[in-house]
MITIPA-711221 format. One record per residue (C-alpha): residue number from 0; residue in one letter; x, y, z. Coordinates in steps of 0.5 Angstrom, whole numbers, m for minus. Example, Ala and Ser with C-alpha at 12.3 -4.5 7.8 and 13.67 -1.06 7.14 Angstrom:
<i:0 | aa:A | X:25 | Y:m9 | Z:16>
<i:1 | aa:S | X:27 | Y:m2 | Z:14>
***
This chain:
<i:0 | aa:X | X:m16 | Y:m134 | Z:427>
<i:1 | aa:X | X:m14 | Y:m128 | Z:424>
<i:2 | aa:X | X:m8 | Y:m127 | Z:420>
<i:3 | aa:X | X:m3 | Y:m121 | Z:421>
<i:4 | aa:X | X:1 | Y:m121 | Z:415>
<i:5 | aa:X | X:1 | Y:m115 | Z:410>
<i:6 | aa:X | X:m3 | Y:m120 | Z:405>
<i:7 | aa:X | X:m9 | Y:m121 | Z:410>
<i:8 | aa:X | X:m11 | Y:m113 | Z:411>
<i:9 | aa:X | X:m10 | Y:m111 | Z:403>
<i:10 | aa:X | X:m3 | Y:m107 | Z:404>
<i:11 | aa:X | X:2 | Y:m108 | Z:399>
<i:12 | aa:X | X:8 | Y:m112 | Z:400>
<i:13 | aa:X | X:15 | Y:m109 | Z:403>
<i:14 | aa:X | X:19 | Y:m108 | Z:397>
<i:15 | aa:X | X:25 | Y:m105 | Z:401>
<i:16 | aa:X | X:27 | Y:m112 | Z:403>
<i:17 | aa:X | X:27 | Y:m115 | Z:395>
<i:18 | aa:X | X:33 | Y:m116 | Z:392>
<i:19 | aa:X | X:31 | Y:m112 | Z:386>
<i:20 | aa:X | X:26 | Y:m107 | Z:388>
<i:21 | aa:X | X:30 | Y:m104 | Z:394>
<i:22 | aa:X | X:33 | Y:m98 | Z:390>
<i:23 | aa:X | X:33 | Y:m95 | Z:383>
<i:24 | aa:X | X:39 | Y:m98 | Z:381>
<i:25 | aa:X | X:37 | Y:m105 | Z:382>
<i:26 | aa:X | X:31 | Y:m104 | Z:378>
<i:27 | aa:X | X:35 | Y:m102 | Z:372>
<i:28 | aa:X | X:39 | Y:m108 | Z:373>
<i:29 | aa:X | X:33 | Y:m112 | Z:372>
<i:30 | aa:X | X:31 | Y:m108 | Z:366>
<i:31 | aa:X | X:37 | Y:m110 | Z:363>
<i:32 | aa:X | X:37 | Y:m117 | Z:364>
<i:33 | aa:X | X:30 | Y:m117 | Z:361>
<i:34 | aa:X | X:32 | Y:m113 | Z:355>
<i:35 | aa:X | X:38 | Y:m118 | Z:354>
<i:36 | aa:X | X:33 | Y:m124 | Z:355>
<i:37 | aa:X | X:28 | Y:m121 | Z:350>
<i:38 | aa:X | X:34 | Y:m119 | Z:345>
<i:39 | aa:X | X:36 | Y:m127 | Z:345>
<i:40 | aa:X | X:28 | Y:m129 | Z:344>
<i:41 | aa:X | X:28 | Y:m124 | Z:338>
<i:42 | aa:X | X:35 | Y:m127 | Z:335>
<i:43 | aa:X | X:32 | Y:m134 | Z:335>
<i:44 | aa:X | X:26 | Y:m131 | Z:331>
<i:45 | aa:X | X:31 | Y:m128 | Z:326>
<i:46 | aa:X | X:33 | Y:m135 | Z:325>
<i:47 | aa:X | X:25 | Y:m137 | Z:324>
<i:48 | aa:X | X:23 | Y:m132 | Z:319>
<i:49 | aa:X | X:30 | Y:m132 | Z:315>
<i:50 | aa:X | X:29 | Y:m135 | Z:308>
<i:51 | aa:X | X:35 | Y:m140 | Z:309>
<i:52 | aa:X | X:34 | Y:m141 | Z:316>
<i:53 | aa:X | X:40 | Y:m137 | Z:319>
<i:54 | aa:X | X:40 | Y:m130 | Z:321>
<i:55 | aa:X | X:45 | Y:m125 | Z:317>
<i:56 | aa:X | X:51 | Y:m123 | Z:320>
<i:57 | aa:X | X:48 | Y:m116 | Z:321>
<i:58 | aa:X | X:42 | Y:m119 | Z:325>
<i:59 | aa:X | X:47 | Y:m123 | Z:329>
<i:60 | aa:X | X:52 | Y:m118 | Z:331>
<i:61 | aa:X | X:46 | Y:m113 | Z:333>
<i:62 | aa:X | X:43 | Y:m118 | Z:337>
<i:63 | aa:X | X:50 | Y:m120 | Z:340>
<i:64 | aa:X | X:52 | Y:m113 | Z:342>
<i:65 | aa:X | X:45 | Y:m111 | Z:345>
<i:66 | aa:X | X:45 | Y:m118 | Z:350>
<i:67 | aa:X | X:53 | Y:m116 | Z:351>
<i:68 | aa:X | X:51 | Y:m109 | Z:353>
<i:69 | aa:X | X:45 | Y:m110 | Z:357>
<i:70 | aa:X | X:49 | Y:m115 | Z:361>
<i:71 | aa:X | X:55 | Y:m111 | Z:362>
<i:72 | aa:X | X:50 | Y:m105 | Z:364>
<i:73 | aa:X | X:46 | Y:m109 | Z:368>
<i:74 | aa:X | X:52 | Y:m112 | Z:372>
<i:75 | aa:X | X:54 | Y:m105 | Z:374>
<i:76 | aa:X | X:48 | Y:m102 | Z:376>
<i:77 | aa:X | X:47 | Y:m109 | Z:380>
<i:78 | aa:X | X:54 | Y:m107 | Z:384>
<i:79 | aa:X | X:52 | Y:m100 | Z:384>
<i:80 | aa:X | X:45 | Y:m101 | Z:387>
<i:81 | aa:X | X:48 | Y:m106 | Z:393>
<i:82 | aa:X | X:53 | Y:m101 | Z:395>
<i:83 | aa:X | X:48 | Y:m96 | Z:395>
<i:84 | aa:X | X:44 | Y:m101 | Z:399>
<i:85 | aa:X | X:50 | Y:m102 | Z:404>
<i:86 | aa:X | X:50 | Y:m94 | Z:405>
<i:87 | aa:X | X:43 | Y:m94 | Z:406>
<i:88 | aa:X | X:41 | Y:m90 | Z:400>
<i:89 | aa:X | X:35 | Y:m91 | Z:395>
***
């Protein structure tokens, strides 16, 4: 019994059918989402390392705007990537 799928013969999976890896705009949206998550984790770390248990207002503002900005840019890139996908561009 032999398998006919891509994993059996050692070839790489077809990324063109993936939701995020189909074009560069969608890859950028994934990077922005990861950046927002990392900023959230780092913001939680600020609370752990500060002396009184809460981050300063500057730290909070920086983390908030990084998260907000990366989510907005990521959403825009996701929409642009979907339109590029519909047109057949990559």
